[in-house]
Every structure is written in C-alpha cells, then in structure tokens.
C-alpha positions in Angstrom: 112.8 114.0 131.0 109.7 113.0 129.2 110.3 112.3 125.5 107.2 111.9 123.3 108.3 109.7 120.5 106.8 106.5 119.2 108.7 103.8 117.2 106.6 102.4 114.4 107.6 99.0 113.0 107.4 99.1 109.2 105.1 96.5 108.0 103.2 96.3 104.7 99.9 97.0 106.6 101.5 100.1 108.2 102.2 102.0 105.0 99.2 104.4 105.3 99.4 104.5 109.0 102.9 106.0 109.3 102.4 108.7 106.7 98.9 109.5 107.9 100.1 110.1 111.5 101.6 113.5 110.5 99.6 116.7 109.9 97.4 119.3 111.5 96.2 118.1 114.9 98.4 115.0 114.6 102.1 114.3 115.1 104.6 117.1 114.2 106.8 114.9 112.0 108.0 111.5 110.8 111.7 110.4 111.0 112.9 107.4 109.0 116.4 106.0 109.6 117.6 103.6 107.0 120.8 101.6 107.3 122.1 100.0 104.1 124.6 97.2 104.1 126.9 96.0 101.3 126.3 99.0 99.0 127.8 99.4 95.6 131.2 100.9 96.6 131.4 103.0 93.4 128.0 104.6 94.1 128.6 105.6 97.7 132.0 107.1 96.8 130.6 109.3 94.0 129.5 112.8 94.9 127.4 113.0 91.7 125.5 109.8 92.5 124.8 110.9 96.0 123.4 114.2 94.7 121.3 112.3 92.1 119.9 110.1 94.9 118.8 113.1 96.9 117.1 114.8 93.9 115.4 111.5 92.9 114.3 110.7 96.5 112.7 114.1 96.9 110.7 113.5 93.7 109.7 110.0 94.8 108.4 111.0 98.2 107.0 114.4 97.1 109.4 116.7 99.0 110.6 120.1 97.7 114.3 120.8 98.1 115.4 124.0 99.7 118.8 125.2 98.5 121.6 123.0 97.3 122.6 119.7 98.7 125.7 119.8 100.8 128.0 116.9 100.2 131.5 116.7 101.8 134.1 113.9 101.7 136.2 113.7 104.9 137.4 111.5 107.7 140.0 108.8 108.1 139.9 105.1 108.6 136.5 103.6 109.5 134.8 107.0 109.4 136.0 108.1 106.0 133.4 108.9 103.4 130.9 111.3 102.2 128.3 113.1 104.4 125.3 114.8 102.9 122.6 117.2 104.1 119.7 118.4 102.0 117.2 120.9 103.5 113.7 120.3 102.3 110.8 122.7 102.8 109.4 120.5 105.6 112.8 119.7 107.3 115.8 117.7 106.0 117.5 114.6 104.6 120.9 113.6 105.8 123.3 110.7 105.1 126.7 109.3 105.9 128.5 106.9 103.7 131.2 104.6 105.2 133.9 103.6 102.7 135.4 101.1 105.1 132.3 99.0 105.3 130.3 100.0 102.2 127.4 101.0 104.4 125.1 104.0 104.2 123.2 105.6 107.1 120.3 107.8 106.0 117.8 109.9 107.9 114.7 111.5 106.5 112.7 113.9 108.8 109.7 115.8 107.6 106.6 117.4 109.1 104.8 116.3 105.8 103.8 112.6 105.7 105.6 110.1 103.4 105.8 106.4 103.0 108.8 105.0 105.0 108.7 101.7 103.0 109.2 103.6 99.8 112.2 105.4 101.3 113.8 102.2 102.3 113.2 100.3 99.1 114.2 103.2 96.8 117.4 103.8 98.9 118.3 100.1 98.9 117.9 99.9 95.1 119.7 103.2 94.3 122.8 102.3 96.3 122.7 98.6 95.3 122.6 97.5 98.9 122.3 93.8 99.5 120.3 94.4 102.7 118.7 97.1 104.7 117.0 97.9 108.0 114.8 100.9 108.8 113.2 102.4 111.9 110.5 105.0 112.0 109.9 107.5 114.8 106.8 109.6 115.0 107.8 113.0 116.5 105.3 115.0 118.7 
C-alpha cells in the first residue's frame, strides 16, 4: 500500500511553507495534530470553554464553521473526558480531552492552508498547557 503523506517539522522558517503547500495543483490538505500536556483542568472539563475554543480557533486560522460543534462527555477511568468535533467548510477539527492526565489531543484537517504554528500556540495558551508537541502531515 502506497501512502502519499509527508511529515513536516514545524520550524519558524516553515510557517509559510506548510500553509502554502495546500491548494489548486498542490497538496489536497494539511493536518496538524497537537498534544497538550498539563492543561488547566477546569478548562478541559468545561463544555462551554471547549466550544469557545473552537469558535475562536476558527476565527484565528480563517476557517468557516459548518453546523454546530458536537461536544460529548463520556468514558471511564483514563479515557474519561470530553470529545469534540466541528465540521468546517474545508474539513474538520476534532479533540479529545483526558481528565485523568489533564491532556488534550487536537487534530485540524483542512484543504485550505493555515499556519500550524499558530494552531499550536493558540491551543496551548487557550487551555493553559504547560507544554505541547505538534506534528504536521501534508495530505495528497
């Protein structure tokens, strides 16, 4: 099976490169996965805050939401917490919030370019995370 995907390391010099790789005659889309560690427990356990994050993130990266954000709190033990899905006109944003570890796992996929560094920094700040990691995959 041949999978055409390229991992892009997020570096300050790669800001324009990652978002400019997507578009007509270029890659189909850009996927950024952000892992947040040591988040503010009150924020990741608050449905209203998670919805506010999605609305604000879409504004920050220039995405148009399609429909309402789906946010569900479920699970037991280490997997308990909220899960979120927001369709956007160019694909979707999803997230999983782990109560047990105060971590958040976010994925932003779009066939419209955006700046992965902005996504990581905004997400880290919004959820009060002490640290974060991100990976970017260009989808063909």
